[in-house]
C-alpha positions in Angstrom: 21.0 180.4 -98.2 20.9 183.9 -99.4 24.5 185.6 -100.1 25.8 188.0 -97.8 25.2 190.7 -100.1 21.5 189.8 -100.4 20.8 189.4 -96.8 22.3 193.0 -96.4 20.6 194.4 -99.1 17.5 193.0 -97.4 18.1 194.8 -94.1 19.0 198.0 -95.6 16.1 198.1 -98.1 18.5 198.4 -101.0 19.3 196.6 -104.2 22.0 193.5 -104.1 24.0 195.6 -106.7 24.3 198.3 -104.6 25.5 196.4 -101.7 28.0 194.3 -103.7 29.6 197.5 -105.5 30.2 199.0 -101.9 31.8 195.8 -100.7 33.8 195.4 -103.6 34.9 199.0 -102.7 35.5 198.5 -99.1 37.3 195.4 -99.9 39.4 197.4 -102.1 40.3 199.8 -99.5 38.1 202.4 -99.9 36.8 204.3 -96.8 33.2 205.0 -95.8 33.5 208.8 -96.3 35.1 208.4 -99.7 32.6 206.0 -100.9 29.3 207.8 -99.6 30.9 211.4 -101.1 32.4 210.2 -104.2 31.5 206.9 -105.3 27.4 207.8 -105.3 26.7 206.5 -108.8 28.9 203.0 -108.0 26.8 202.3 -104.7 23.6 204.1 -106.0 23.6 206.6 -103.8 23.8 204.4 -100.4 24.7 207.1 -97.4 27.1 207.2 -94.8 25.1 205.7 -92.3 24.0 203.0 -94.5 27.5 202.2 -95.5 28.6 201.8 -91.5 25.5 199.7 -91.0 26.9 197.5 -94.2 30.3 197.4 -92.9 29.3 196.1 -89.6 27.0 193.7 -90.9 29.5 192.5 -93.5 32.0 191.9 -90.5 29.3 189.8 -88.6 28.1 187.9 -91.5 31.8 186.9 -92.8 32.4 185.7 -89.4 29.5 183.8 -89.4 30.4 182.3 -92.6 33.9 181.5 -91.1 32.4 179.8 -88.3 29.9 177.7 -90.5 32.9 176.6 -92.5 34.8 175.2 -89.6 31.6 173.4 -88.2 30.9 171.6 -91.2 34.5 170.5 -91.6 34.6 169.3 -87.8 31.0 167.5 -88.3 32.2 166.1 -91.5 35.4 164.7 -90.0 33.3 162.8 -87.4 31.3 161.2 -90.1 28.1 162.3 -88.5 27.1 165.1 -91.0 23.7 164.0 -92.7 22.0 165.7 -95.3 19.4 167.5 -92.9 21.9 168.6 -90.8 24.2 170.1 -93.4 20.8 172.0 -94.5 20.6 172.9 -91.1 24.0 174.3 -90.4 24.0 176.2 -94.0 20.6 177.9 -93.3 21.5 179.2 -89.8 21.1 182.7 -89.9 22.8 183.7 -86.6 25.8 182.9 -84.2 23.4 181.5 -81.5 21.3 179.2 -83.8 24.7 178.1 -85.4 26.4 176.9 -82.0 22.9 175.2 -81.0 23.3 172.9 -84.0 27.0 172.4 -83.3 26.5 171.4 -79.7 25.8 167.9 -80.0 29.1 167.4 -82.2 31.3 169.8 -80.3 34.5 168.1 -79.2 34.1 168.0 -75.3 35.6 166.4 -72.1 34.2 163.1 -71.5 30.6 163.5 -70.0 28.7 161.4 -67.7 26.7 160.8 -70.7 29.7 159.5 -72.9 30.6 157.0 -69.7 27.2 155.7 -69.9 27.2 155.0 -73.4 30.5 153.5 -73.3 28.9 151.0 -70.7 26.3 149.9 -73.1 23.5 152.0 -71.6 22.0 153.8 -74.5 19.7 151.0 -75.5 18.3 151.2 -72.0 17.5 155.0 -71.9 15.9 154.4 -75.8 13.7 151.7 -74.5 12.5 153.6 -71.6 11.8 156.7 -73.5 10.2 154.5 -76.6 7.9 152.6 -74.4 7.1 154.0 -71.1 4.8 151.1 -70.4 8.0 148.9 -69.4 9.1 149.3 -65.6 12.6 150.9 -65.3 14.2 148.9 -62.5 13.0 145.4 -64.1 14.8 146.3 -67.6 17.7 148.4 -65.8 18.4 144.8 -64.1 19.7 143.4 -67.7 22.3 146.3 -67.9 24.2 145.3 -64.9 27.9 145.2 -65.5 30.3 145.7 -62.8 33.5 145.4 -65.1 31.6 148.2 -67.0 31.0 150.2 -64.0 27.5 149.2 -63.7 27.1 147.6 -60.1 23.4 148.0 -59.8 19.9 148.9 -61.1 20.2 152.4 -59.5 23.7 153.0 -61.7 22.1 151.8 -64.8 18.9 154.4 -64.9 21.2 156.9 -63.7 23.5 156.6 -66.5 20.4 156.1 -68.9 19.1 159.5 -67.3 22.5 161.2 -68.0 22.2 160.0 -71.8 18.6 161.2 -72.2 19.4 164.7 -70.4 22.2 165.5 -72.7 20.0 164.8 -75.8 17.3 166.4 -74.9 19.9 169.5 -73.7 21.4 169.6 -77.2 18.4 169.6 -79.3 18.9 172.8 -81.5 15.2 173.5 -81.8 14.4 173.0 -78.5 17.0 175.2 -76.9 16.0 177.9 -79.3 12.4 177.8 -78.1 13.1 177.9 -74.4 15.8 180.6 -75.0 13.0 182.6 -76.4 10.6 181.7 -73.6 12.8 182.8 -70.9 13.9 186.1 -72.7 10.1 186.7 -72.8 9.2 185.7 -69.3 12.2 185.7 -66.8 12.8 188.6 -64.3 16.4 189.5 -63.6 16.8 189.6 -59.7 19.5 191.4 -57.7 20.4 190.5 -54.3 23.0 192.1 -52.1 26.0 189.7 -51.0 26.1 188.9 -47.2 28.3 191.4 -45.6 28.7 193.9 -48.6 25.9 196.5 -47.7 28.1 199.1 -46.6 31.3 198.7 -48.7 28.6 198.8 -51.7 26.1 201.3 -50.5 26.2 202.8 -54.1 24.3 199.8 -55.3 21.6 200.3 -52.5 19.1 200.4 -55.2 19.9 196.8 -56.4 19.9 195.1 -53.0 16.8 193.4 -53.5 15.4 194.4 -56.7 13.8 192.6 -60.1 12.4 193.6 -63.4 11.7 191.6 -66.5 15.1 190.9 -68.4 13.5 191.8 -71.7 12.6 195.2 -70.4 16.1 196.4 -68.7 17.4 199.7 -69.9 21.1 199.6 -71.0 22.0 201.9 -68.4 20.2 199.8 -65.7 21.9 196.6 -66.9 25.3 198.0 -67.1 25.1 199.3 -63.5 23.8 195.6 -62.2 26.9 193.9 -64.2 29.2 196.3 -62.5 27.7 195.4 -59.1 28.0 191.8 -60.0 31.8 192.4 -61.0 32.5 194.3 -57.8 31.1 191.5 -56.2 28.3 193.3 -54.1 25.4 191.9 -55.9 24.2 188.8 -57.2 21.9 188.3 -60.4 19.7 185.4 -61.1 17.1 184.6 -63.7 13.7 183.7 -62.2 10.3 182.4 -63.2 7.1 181.7 -62.1 7.1 178.3 -60.8 4.2 176.2 -60.0 3.1 175.7 -56.2 3.1 172.1 -56.7 6.6 171.1 -56.8 5.8 167.7 -58.4 4.2 169.7 -61.3 6.4 170.6 -64.3 6.9 173.8 -65.0 6.5 175.7 -68.6 9.8 175.3 -69.5 9.8 171.5 -68.1 6.3 171.3 -70.0 7.9 172.2 -73.3 11.0 169.7 -73.1 8.6 167.0 -72.3 6.1 167.8 -74.9 9.2 168.0 -77.3 10.1 164.1 -76.5 6.7 162.8 -76.1 7.1 162.5 -72.2 3.5 162.8 -70.4 2.0 161.7 -67.0 -0.2 158.8 -68.0 0.5 156.8 -65.1 2.7 154.3 -67.0 5.7 152.5 -65.3 8.4 154.8 -66.8 6.5 158.0 -66.8 7.5 159.1 -63.2 11.2 158.4 -64.0 10.9 160.0 -67.3 9.5 163.1 -65.6 12.3 163.1 -63.6 14.8 163.1 -66.4 12.7 166.0 -67.9 13.0 168.4 -64.6 17.0 167.5 -64.2 17.2 168.3 -67.8 15.8 171.7 -67.2 17.3 172.3 -63.9 21.1 170.9 -64.5 21.5 171.3 -68.3 19.2 173.6 -70.0 18.4 176.2 -67.4 22.2 177.3 -66.8 23.1 177.2 -70.4 20.4 179.6 -71.4 20.8 181.8 -68.4 24.5 182.4 -69.2 23.3 182.8 -72.8 20.9 185.4 -72.1 22.9 187.4 -69.4 25.3 187.4 -72.2 22.9 188.7 -74.7 21.7 191.4 -72.1 25.2 192.6 -71.6 26.0 192.8 -75.2 22.6 194.6 -76.3 23.6 197.1 -73.4 27.0 197.6 -74.6 25.6 198.0 -78.3 23.2 200.6 -77.1 26.0 202.3 -74.7 28.4 202.4 -77.6 25.6 204.0 -79.7 24.7 206.6 -77.4 28.4 207.4 -76.8 28.8 207.6 -80.6 26.0 210.2 -81.1 26.8 212.3 -78.3 30.5 212.4 -79.4 29.1 213.3 -83.1 27.5 216.2 -81.6 30.2 217.4 -79.8 32.8 217.1 -82.6 30.1 218.5 -84.9 29.6 221.5 -82.4 29.8 225.1 -84.0 33.2 226.5 -84.3 33.6 230.1 -83.2 36.3 230.5 -86.0 39.4 231.9 -86.9 39.5 234.7 -84.2 42.0 235.9 -81.7 41.3 234.0 -78.5 42.2 234.4 -74.7 41.7 230.9 -73.2 41.4 230.8 -69.2 41.9 227.4 -67.3 40.6 228.6 -64.1 42.0 227.7 -60.6 41.8 229.2 -57.3 45.1 228.6 -55.2 47.0 227.5 -58.3 46.0 230.7 -60.4 44.0 230.9 -63.5 46.5 229.9 -66.4 46.2 232.2 -69.6 46.9 231.5 -73.3 46.7 234.2 -76.0 46.2 232.2 -79.3 46.1 233.5 -83.1 43.2 233.2 -85.3 45.2 230.2 -87.0 45.7 228.4 -83.3 49.3 229.9 -83.3 50.2 230.4 -79.3 51.1 233.8 -79.0 51.5 234.5 -75.4 50.7 232.6 -72.0 50.6 233.7 -68.2 49.5 232.8 -64.9 47.1 235.2 -63.2 45.7 234.9 -59.3 42.6 236.7 -58.9 41.4 234.6 -56.3 42.2 233.2 -52.9 44.8 233.5 -51.5 46.4 236.2 -53.2 43.1 238.2 -54.7 45.1 239.8 -57.2 41.9 241.1 -58.9 42.8 244.5 -60.4 46.5 243.4 -61.3 44.5 240.4 -63.4 42.3 242.5 -65.0 45.0 244.7 -66.4 47.1 241.5 -67.5 44.2 240.3 -69.5 43.5 243.8 -70.6 46.9 244.3 -72.1 47.0 240.9 -73.7 43.8 241.6 -75.4 44.8 245.0 -76.6 48.3 243.7 -77.8 47.1 240.9 -79.5 43.6 242.2 -80.8 41.9 239.5 -78.9 38.0 238.9 -79.7 36.8 236.0 -77.6 37.7 234.7 -74.1 37.3 230.8 -73.6 36.5 230.1 -70.1 37.2 226.7 -68.8 34.5 225.1 -66.9 36.0 223.6 -63.9 36.8 224.8 -60.6 36.5 228.3 -60.2 34.9 228.7 -63.5 32.2 230.9 -62.4 34.6 233.2 -60.2 37.0 233.6 -63.4 33.6 234.4 -65.3 33.2 237.6 -62.9 36.7 238.5 -63.5 35.8 238.5 -67.3 32.6 240.2 -67.0 34.4 243.1 -64.9 37.0 243.1 -67.7 34.2 244.0 -70.1 32.8 246.9 -68.0 36.0 248.3 -67.3 37.3 247.8 -70.9 34.3 248.2 -73.5 36.7 249.3 -76.1 38.1 245.8 -76.3 34.5 244.4 -77.5 35.3 241.1 -76.0 32.7 238.1 -76.3 33.2 235.5 -73.5 31.9 231.8 -73.5 32.2 229.1 -70.9 33.7 225.9 -72.7 34.1 222.2 -71.6 37.8 221.4 -70.3 36.9 217.4 -70.2 40.0 216.1 -71.3 42.0 219.0 -71.2 44.4 217.4 -68.5 44.6 214.4 -70.4 45.8 216.4 -73.4 48.2 218.5 -71.5 50.0 215.6 -70.0 50.1 213.6 -73.4 52.9 212.9 -75.4 51.5 214.5 -78.4 50.8 217.8 -76.6 54.7 217.7 -75.3 55.7 217.6 -79.1 53.0 220.0 -80.3 53.7 222.8 -77.2 57.3 221.6 -76.1 58.2 225.1 -74.7 54.9 225.3 -72.6 54.7 224.2 -68.8 51.8 220.9 -68.7 49.5 223.6 -66.8 49.4 226.1 -69.5 48.9 223.4 -72.2 45.4 223.2 -70.7 44.7 226.9 -71.6 45.9 226.5 -75.2 43.6 223.6 -75.7 40.4 225.6 -74.2 41.1 228.4 -76.5 41.4 226.1 -79.4 38.4 223.9 -78.9 36.5 227.3 -79.1 37.8 228.1 -82.7 37.4 225.0 -83.9 36.2 222.0 -81.4 36.7 219.4 -84.1 40.4 220.2 -84.6 41.3 220.3 -80.9 39.2 217.4 -79.6 40.8 214.6 -82.2 44.2 215.4 -80.5 42.2 213.5 -77.3 41.2 210.1 -76.4 37.6 210.2 -77.2 36.7 208.1 -74.2 38.0 211.2 -72.2 35.7 213.5 -73.6 33.4 212.2 -71.3 30.0 211.8 -73.6 29.4 208.3 -72.7 26.9 206.2 -70.8 28.7 203.7 -68.2 31.7 203.8 -70.9 34.1 201.9 -68.6 31.8 198.8 -68.7 31.4 198.3 -72.4 33.7 196.2 -74.9 36.8 198.6 -75.4 37.6 197.4 -78.8 33.7 197.6 -79.8 33.7 201.1 -78.4 37.1 202.2 -79.8 36.0 201.2 -83.5 32.4 202.9 -83.3 34.1 206.3 -82.0 37.0 206.0 -84.4 34.3 205.8 -87.1 32.3 208.5 -85.8 35.5 210.8 -85.6 36.6 209.7 -89.5 32.9 210.7 -90.8 32.9 213.9 -88.9 36.3 215.3 -90.1 35.9 214.0 -93.6 32.5 215.9 -93.6 33.6 219.2 -92.3 37.0 219.1 -94.6 40.7 219.7 -93.7 43.0 222.6 -94.4 46.0 220.8 -95.3 48.5 223.7 -94.5 47.6 224.3 -91.1 45.7 221.4 -89.8 47.7 219.2 -86.9 49.2 215.5 -87.7 46.5 214.2 -85.3 43.7 215.9 -87.4 45.2 214.8 -90.8 45.5 211.5 -89.5 41.7 210.9 -89.8 41.4 212.1 -93.0 40.3 209.5 -95.5 43.3 207.0 -96.9 46.1 208.6 -94.6 46.4 207.6 -91.2 49.1 208.5 -88.6 52.3 207.6 -90.6 51.3 209.5 -93.8 49.8 212.1 -91.7 53.4 212.6 -90.2 54.7 212.5 -93.5 52.4 215.1 -95.0 53.3 217.4 -91.9 57.2 216.8 -92.7 56.8 217.6 -95.9 55.0 221.1 -95.5 57.6 222.0 -92.9 60.4 221.4 -95.3 58.9 222.8 -98.5 56.6 225.3 -97.0 52.6 225.1 -97.9 51.2 223.0 -100.4 50.2 224.9 -103.6 48.2 222.5 -105.4 46.4 219.3 -104.4 48.8 217.4 -107.0 51.7 218.2 -104.7 50.4 215.6 -102.1 51.8 213.0 -104.8 55.2 213.9 -103.8 54.9 213.3 -100.0 56.6 210.2 -99.1 54.7 206.7 -99.4 51.6 208.7 -100.4 50.6 207.0 -103.8 47.6 206.9 -106.1 45.5 205.0 -104.0 46.1 207.1 -100.9 45.5 210.2 -102.9 42.6 208.9 -104.4 40.9 208.7 -101.1 42.3 211.7 -99.4 42.3 214.4 -101.9 38.7 215.5 -102.0 38.8 216.0 -98.2 42.0 218.4 -98.1 41.8 221.9 -98.7 44.4 224.2 -100.0 42.7 227.8 -99.1 45.1 229.9 -101.1 46.8 227.9 -103.7 47.0 228.1 -107.3 43.6 226.5 -108.2 40.6 227.6 -106.7 39.0 224.3 -107.0 41.3 223.1 -104.5 39.9 224.7 -101.7 36.7 223.0 -102.4 35.4 219.3 -101.8 35.3 218.8 -105.6 37.6 215.8 -105.9 40.6 216.4 -108.5 39.2 213.2 -110.5 36.3 215.4 -111.2 37.8 218.7 -112.8 37.4 217.8 -115.9 33.6 218.0 -115.2 34.2 221.8 -114.0 36.2 222.5 -116.8 32.7 221.3 -119.2 30.9 223.5 -117.1 33.2 226.3 -117.5 33.2 225.8 -121.4 29.5 225.9 -121.3 29.0 228.7 -119.3 32.2 230.8 -121.2 33.4 231.9 -117.5 36.7 231.7 -115.6 36.7 229.2 -112.3 36.9 232.3 -110.3 34.0 234.2 -111.7 31.5 231.2 -111.8 32.4 230.2 -108.1 29.7 231.7 -106.1 27.8 232.7 -109.0 24.3 231.3 -107.9 22.3 232.8 -110.4 24.1 230.9 -113.3 24.9 227.6 -111.3 21.1 227.1 -110.3 20.6 227.6 -114.0 22.5 224.5 -115.1 21.2 221.2 -115.7 23.4 218.7 -114.1 22.4 215.8 -116.9 24.1 218.1 -119.5 27.4 217.4 -118.0 27.8 213.5 -117.4 29.5 210.7 -118.6 30.9 207.3 -118.1 32.5 207.9 -114.6 30.2 210.8 -113.4 26.4 210.7 -113.4 23.8 213.2 -112.3 24.3 212.6 -108.5 28.3 213.5 -108.5 27.6 216.7 -111.1 24.8 217.8 -108.9 27.2 217.7 -105.9 29.9 219.5 -107.9 27.5 222.5 -108.6 26.3 222.9 -105.4 29.7 223.1 -104.2 30.6 225.7 -106.6 28.0 227.8 -105.1 29.7 227.8 -101.6 33.1 226.0 -102.0 34.2 224.6 -98.7 30.9 225.1 -97.0 30.9 224.0 -93.5 28.2 221.3 -92.6 28.5 222.7 -88.7 25.8 224.9 -87.4 26.3 228.8 -86.6 28.0 229.3 -83.4 25.9 230.3 -80.3 26.3 230.7 -76.8 24.1 230.4 -73.7 23.9 233.1 -71.3 24.1 231.8 -67.6 21.9 234.0 -65.1 23.8 236.5 -63.1 23.7 235.8 -59.4 23.0 232.0 -60.0 26.8 230.6 -59.8 26.2 227.6 -57.0 23.4 225.0 -56.2 22.4 227.1 -53.2 21.2 230.0 -55.4 18.7 227.9 -57.3 15.2 228.1 -56.4 12.1 225.7 -58.0 10.4 227.4 -60.3 13.5 229.3 -61.6 13.9 229.5 -65.7 17.5 229.6 -66.8 19.4 229.1 -70.4 21.8 226.3 -70.2 23.8 223.9 -72.7 23.1 220.4 -73.3 26.2 218.3 -72.1 25.3 214.7 -72.3 22.3 212.6 -73.7 21.8 209.2 -72.4 18.3 207.3 -72.8 16.9 208.3 -69.9 17.2 212.0 -70.3 19.4 214.8 -71.0 22.2 216.7 -68.7 22.2 220.4 -68.9 24.9 222.9 -67.5 23.1 225.7 -66.2 26.3 227.2 -64.7 26.3 225.8 -61.0 29.0 223.2 -61.2 26.4 220.6 -61.0 24.7 219.5 -64.2 21.0 219.0 -63.9 18.9 216.5 -65.3 16.0 216.8 -67.8 14.3 213.3 -67.5 13.0 211.9 -70.6 9.6 212.5 -69.5 10.1 216.4 -69.2 11.6 217.1 -72.5 8.7 217.5 -74.6 4.8 218.1 -74.2 4.5 214.7 -76.1 5.7 211.0 -75.8 9.4 210.9 -76.4 11.3 207.4 -76.9 14.6 208.8 -77.5 15.9 211.7 -76.0 18.0 212.5 -79.1 14.7 213.2 -80.9 14.7 216.3 -79.3 18.2 217.3 -78.1 21.5 216.6 -78.6 24.9 217.6 -76.6 25.6 221.4 -77.4 22.0 222.6 -77.6 21.4 225.6 -76.0 18.2 225.3 -74.4 15.8 226.9 -71.8 14.9 224.9 -68.6 13.0 225.4 -65.4 14.3 224.1 -62.3 11.8 221.6 -60.5 13.6 220.3 -57.6 17.0 221.1 -55.6 18.6 218.6 -53.3 21.5 220.1 -51.8 22.6 217.2 -49.7 22.5 214.7 -52.7 23.6 217.3 -55.4 20.8 216.5 -57.5 19.0 219.1 -59.7 15.8 218.1 -61.3 14.9 220.3 -64.5 12.5 220.3 -67.3 11.9 221.6 -70.6 8.2 221.9 -70.4 7.5 225.4 -69.1 4.2 224.3 -67.9 5.5 222.2 -65.3 5.2 223.1 -61.6 8.0 222.3 -58.9 7.0 218.8 -57.6 6.1 217.8 -61.3 8.6 214.8 -60.8 6.2 213.2 -58.1 2.9 213.1 -60.2 1.6 210.6 -62.9 2.9 212.0 -66.2 1.1 210.7 -69.2 4.5 211.2 -71.3 5.9 208.1 -69.7 5.0 204.7 -71.0 6.2 203.1 -67.4 5.9 206.0 -65.2 7.6 204.2 -62.0 10.6 203.4 -64.0 10.8 206.9 -65.2 10.4 208.2 -61.4 13.2 205.9 -60.3 15.5 207.0 -63.2 15.3 210.8 -62.2 15.7 209.9 -58.5 18.6 207.8 -58.7 20.6 210.1 -61.0 23.5 211.9 -58.9 24.9 215.3 -60.5 28.7 215.6 -61.0 30.6 218.5 -60.4 32.4 220.1 -63.3 36.2 218.9 -62.9 39.2 219.3 -65.3 40.4 215.7 -65.6 40.5 213.3 -68.1 38.0 210.6 -66.9 34.1 210.3 -67.5 33.5 213.0 -64.7 34.2 215.9 -66.7 31.3 218.5 -67.3 30.3 220.5 -70.4 30.5 223.9 -71.5 28.3 226.5 -72.5 29.7 227.0 -76.4 30.3 223.3 -77.9 28.4 221.5 -75.5 31.2 219.9 -73.5 31.1 216.5 -71.6 29.9 215.2 -68.6 30.7 211.9 -66.7 29.3 209.1 -68.2 25.7 209.3 -67.2 24.9 209.8 -63.4 26.4 207.0 -61.2 23.1 205.2 -60.5 19.7 204.3 -61.8 17.0 202.8 -60.0 15.6 199.1 -60.6 12.4 198.4 -60.2 11.7 196.5 -57.0 8.5 195.1 -58.0 8.9 191.4 -58.4 
């Protein structure tokens, strides 16, 4: 069996030496962002995506090796480890195969087969299997022994059958073939539990449905499992059966062939065929069905986690509006609109509450208050939460702009998903102790416009609501994946150490919550950091942590200009060589594109830093501290289109992608309900993965195809040639049009809400967050 590193290298299409180097760094405590950015020479340039995959596979394969060792020890202690079995175990390349091999030797409660062996019936089983010409009843008579519990020939034959059934069902190669066969040929059938039709109406599309198990999309699989968990649905795997019940089905024929059982009209043939039937129906089928349902769930969970992680990355890496004074508005009707003015640095300058809507309708006074705040604090941006009363508050700001053009205000609707979770959190109470919970939401809305990444890291990522059935997946697996995304995003952007919150610092490579708190405490006590080297004075921040974090921390106005760049302090000697060569000072060289682009990286390498790192250094000197996030853009909602009732088929609108799932993209068009652009309507070509075309936060143009006010469903298309009703016709863009139509049909739009669950909608500036996909997705009712 190849080494773990060799297997991973093959999967990554990399050299084994690259993988070994990366594994050594990971085992030494290095983070993926650090290795990807600052150890390119060591790993041969493995990027963060490859390293994340490597890290996951390393974890899996090490668990596999631990299990392999335990199994070998167990079988050896039983005295049953033959050279052939040991070879099979050592070459098992996945957990399922390993467990198949171990099944016959796995300690278990006394089975009927074990009891039969103890009664001395194994020779009878071997005799009938080896020579089917023998008559079962005649041969069984010799094994009758009342003292051993074998009262008659029937008991003897039943015991022999149990022995063979267990032997057949524990053959690793056979079980592997049967598992593959069932996966490729079985249908997953769902039925409504008797008496649960009314209570489980939301699962009505699955009350009598079937689909090949191997082809069920992840979102439908998770919906089915949810229905089963809520005891509304029963799920079963079904395969075609021969009309003649006496004829063996394909699975049974496979078992029979493996052990040489065939109907040649010999004396024991009928009995042996019964053994085969019962082996499949009582032993193998149930075992395989449980395994394949687990496989389906795991695959669906992995896909859901992948979708969630991809959407979260898009949201976190959304374009920041930047350091500009911002007015945050958390809309409300009877409770008023909460207002917070935030400085360019994110500091809270002033808060209040206005009541422009019902029942007080203090419209003019509200505009006067906002204008005074904007004048007093030189406000440039207005961030409007996208929840209840969002469009009404948007009109208020439009009126403000008309009455006070001198303010030159720019307004943007942003997502408030998770804002209430943040507002009520322990962290928010420590960060904004002087503010009422209701006003903290307005602060968060303003800050997430300025810098979505810096603000959203304060919120549990599951509350941002860009997942797909996120509450149905393994919490540990989801949390680990989302943590990795946040870590990658934060370190890709870099963090200003003198202004960052403890929550943001905690995501920096090498820090964590404890060291992040220590950094903030040191900063509060001693003032802003002047150099990166001062970080070594922070309590418990030693050389190893410094190595991991220093390159990702920025000091914008410190003593050394390089400290504001992503150049790692360990590579400063390379910069000094460049300075000596160019005969210039750091400040003069930074940004000097002509000089920097004339340099040849290979002339500044040494034993530690090769061409990849030197190339990165030169690029960084050209644009130090460059932000990898896109340019800030906003969508413009159409005037007069504020509620679903205002929509008309054929209407062309601008909106923001709020969530991307496997079956399409949801778009906020400013009517409090997100519309669905099915995957088949994303482009004038076949689209396998919607993320090939769009991602959360994208500003897109869409056309309205259908509006269902009663069920609150909006069908959109990004293909401007589509006409209303296009969802009902055949479409060459989909490989499986009936399923595509069903997915579109069963998606139910969610209202925008300011809450922390998966029901939050998304906003115009940063892509925001919609509920974890729409609640229902159809199952094909073809059988």
